[in-house]
C-alpha positions in Angstrom: 3.7 -28.2 9.6 3.9 -28.1 5.7 2.7 -25.1 3.7 -0.7 -25.9 2.2 -1.1 -22.7 0.1 0.0 -22.0 -3.5 3.5 -20.7 -3.1 3.7 -19.6 -6.7 0.6 -17.5 -6.3 2.0 -16.0 -3.1 5.2 -15.1 -4.8 3.2 -13.5 -7.7 1.3 -11.4 -5.1 4.5 -10.4 -3.3 5.9 -9.2 -6.7 2.7 -7.1 -7.2 3.3 -5.6 -3.7 6.9 -4.9 -4.4 6.2 -3.3 -7.8 3.5 -1.1 -6.4 5.7 0.0 -3.5 8.5 0.8 -5.9 6.1 3.0 -7.9 5.0 4.8 -4.7 8.7 5.5 -3.7 9.5 6.7 -7.2 6.5 9.0 -7.5 7.1 10.3 -3.9 10.6 11.5 -4.7 9.5 15.0 -5.7 7.2 15.4 -2.6 8.8 17.2 0.3 5.8 17.9 2.5 2.0 17.2 2.5 1.3 20.6 0.9 3.2 19.3 -2.2 0.2 17.0 -2.8 -2.4 19.8 -2.6 -0.6 22.9 -3.9 -0.6 22.1 -7.6 -2.4 20.1 -10.2 0.7 18.0 -10.6 0.8 17.4 -6.9 -2.8 16.2 -6.8 -2.0 13.9 -9.7 0.9 12.5 -7.8 -1.3 11.8 -4.8 -3.9 10.2 -7.0 -1.3 7.9 -8.6 0.2 7.1 -5.2 -3.2 6.3 -3.7 -3.9 3.9 -6.6 -0.7 2.0 -5.7 -1.6 2.0 -2.0 -4.9 0.4 -3.0 -3.0 -2.2 -5.0 -0.7 -2.9 -2.0 -3.7 -3.2 0.4 -5.7 -5.4 -1.9 -2.7 -7.6 -2.6 -2.0 -8.0 1.2 -5.6 -9.1 1.7 -5.3 -11.6 -1.1 -2.0 -12.9 0.3 -3.6 -13.3 3.7 -6.5 -15.1 2.2 -4.5 -17.6 0.1 -2.1 -18.3 2.9 -5.1 -18.9 5.3 -3.8 -16.1 7.6 -0.5 -18.0 8.2 2.1 -15.9 6.2 1.6 -12.3 7.5 1.3 -13.5 11.1 4.9 -14.7 10.9 5.9 -11.0 10.9 4.1 -9.5 13.9 6.3 -6.4 14.0 4.3 -5.1 10.9 0.9 -3.6 11.5 -0.9 -5.5 8.7 -4.3 -4.4 9.8 -3.4 -0.8 9.2 -1.6 -1.6 5.9 -4.7 -3.4 4.6 -7.0 -0.8 6.1 -5.4 2.0 4.1 -6.9 0.4 1.0 -10.3 0.5 2.6 -10.0 4.1 3.6 -8.8 5.2 0.2 -11.5 3.3 -1.7 -14.5 4.1 0.5 -13.7 7.7 1.5 -11.3 9.0 -1.1 -12.8 12.5 -1.0 -11.9 12.6 2.7 -8.3 11.4 2.2 -5.8 13.5 4.0 -2.6 14.6 2.2 -0.7 14.3 5.5 -1.8 10.7 5.9 -0.7 9.8 2.4 2.6 11.7 3.0 3.5 9.8 6.2 2.4 6.5 4.6 4.9 7.1 1.8 7.6 7.9 4.3 7.0 4.6 5.9 7.5 2.8 2.6 10.9 4.3 2.0 
């Protein structure tokens, strides 16, 4: 069955995801444990910056799923796309409740 979605737009969205993931990985390099996010002002700023990129990733995944009419991500069933997209919702709706440990282990998964 031929692909009916805009491949160029899909590639652009994939680049957004890749760039955001690279920023998360780069910013996470100085973090050794969840307390590094909460122990200093710089750590809190790192967590804030990383959370913004996790929002970008989640939003981009939702957009990719939408433009591909839910056909692209389903080709990779070994990835928990629901959780990946859901992280965006958790961060944006309940940011004050975000747990440094959750962000820490999310970052480890991106490496």
